[in-house]
N, C-alpha and C positions, 0 to 999 in steps of 0.2 A: 406524386404520393401514394403511398404503397399502407392500403388499408385493412391490407385480407389477416386473417385471422393468424394465419403463420406467422407474418411478420412479428401480429401482434407476442405471441407463442415465445420466440426470438430476442426478442425486446427485454420479457417477463426472466426470461431464461438468463439473459446476459445479465442484468439487475440482480438476479438469485447468483451469480460468480463473481455479481459483484461483493451482494453481502459477505459474500466467504472471505473472498478476498482481506476486506476492509478488518472482517475478526481475525484473523488469521495474522494478519500487520499490528494487529494490537496485539495478540499475544508473542508474538515476537519480540517488539516493541519492551513491552514488558518486564520478559526475558532479558533484553539487551539492559535495561535500565537496571537492574539486580546483581548486575554484573562488574559496572563500568562504575570503580570510582575514581580513575588517575584524572579521567578525559572532561571535565567541564562543560566547554563546548559543546561534543557531543552527548555529556547529558541536557542541559538546556537547551539541544537541536532535536531529543526522543521528544523531551516531555511537552514539549511544542507541536509534534507531527504526533503523540499522542491526543492530543485536544484538537486536533484537526480530524484526526481518525475516527472519535467518534461525533463530533459534526458531521461527517461525512457519512457515517452508519447512520443515525438521523436527519441526514437527507433523503437517503434516498428508503428511509422508511414510508416519510411522504409521498413519497415518489408511487411506492407500491397501492399505500391507502386514497390517495387518487385516484389508481387502478381499481381498486377493491382487489386488490392480490393482496401476500402477505410472503414476506422472503423463506418464510418454510418450507415445505417440499423439497428441502435440494437434492437433487439426484445422485445418485453414491460416485459417479462419474467426478461428481465435480469434485466429493468430497475426496477424490483420490487423486486428482489434478492438482488441487491446493494440498493434500500429502505430498506428493511426489516432490509438487515444487520446492515444499517445506523442503524434505531431506536433500533436497539440490542444494538448498539456503545453509542446515547445519553441514553437505559435506564439506562448500566451500568456509563456513564459516571458522567451526573448534571452539578456540576460546581466545580469538585472536583479534582486535580489538578491527588492525586493516582489511581482515576475510573479512569480518563482519562491515564492517563501514562499505567495501562492496558489493557482497549481496545485499546490502540495502540499498545500493547504487542499482540495481537489478532486476527488482524488485518494481523500485520505482519504474524504471520500463513497461513493465511488464502492465505494473494503472494506469498506467499514461497510456496506452496503447487501447486497456479496459473500456477509458473513458469515452476515449475520441469514436467506438465503434459505438458503443452507447449514444450518443451524440449526432451518431450519424443517422444512427436508428431511428431516435426519436425524430429528428428535422423528418426521415421520411415517413413517420407517419404521420404526422403537423401534431404530436405530442408535447406544445410549447410553455407548456407549466413544468417539464422535468426540466427543460432543457439548464434554466442558469444554475437550480443545485445542480446537475453532473457539469455545468461548467465554472460554478466553486472548487465543486470538488480538483476537478482536470488542473487549475489550472495550482491549489493546494499542492498536488503532488507535481506538477512540474517547478514549485520554488522549494518541495522540498529534493527533488534531486538536483537541482544547482545548490543546494546548499551543502548539498553530502558532496558535494564536487569542490566547488571552492575550499570548503573545510580540509580535504584530504591533504593537500601537502603538509598543513598544519598536522593536522594529525597523523602523521605520518614522521614529521619532526620532532612529536612529543616522543614516539613510540618507540625513533632512533634514541634520543639522546635516555630515552628512559630504559635501555634495550645495553645500555654503551656502558652507564652506572651501576647495572646492577642490577635494577632494580627490576621487580615483577613489572613484563611490560604488556600482558595484555591488559590487565583490565587497571 
């Protein structure tokens, strides 16, 4: 067990990064939901994940409270890292449903890695109160990632058929 102040600081920084990451995820979901019209399966998945993301933020807030910390005080480096990730997502995304789908899948990988590291830190610190909250966030991200990859063939088929019939295929 590592109880050092340094480990605690790393954990809190990681939690703040995760909080910023989830806030970013919410805004991406909102943007995508604002554009989707013709893909009901995607709309339903994103609406469900929006609710999950709101719960994930609440769980992170609960961990902060337990530590006597707050999610604020984000360093500029965190925000610029999130900004560059967002830019990468948008460079991939455009308006195309397939590119959005793939960007979402990529972002899920990032979130899964972040929660895996936070769980490891919490275990190392013996911070057992945080574990079920972080594990629930991780499980939701893994489930959404699986839903994205499972639905990709159907979304691709729908995209191809809309394109072939001359309909606007993007949304």
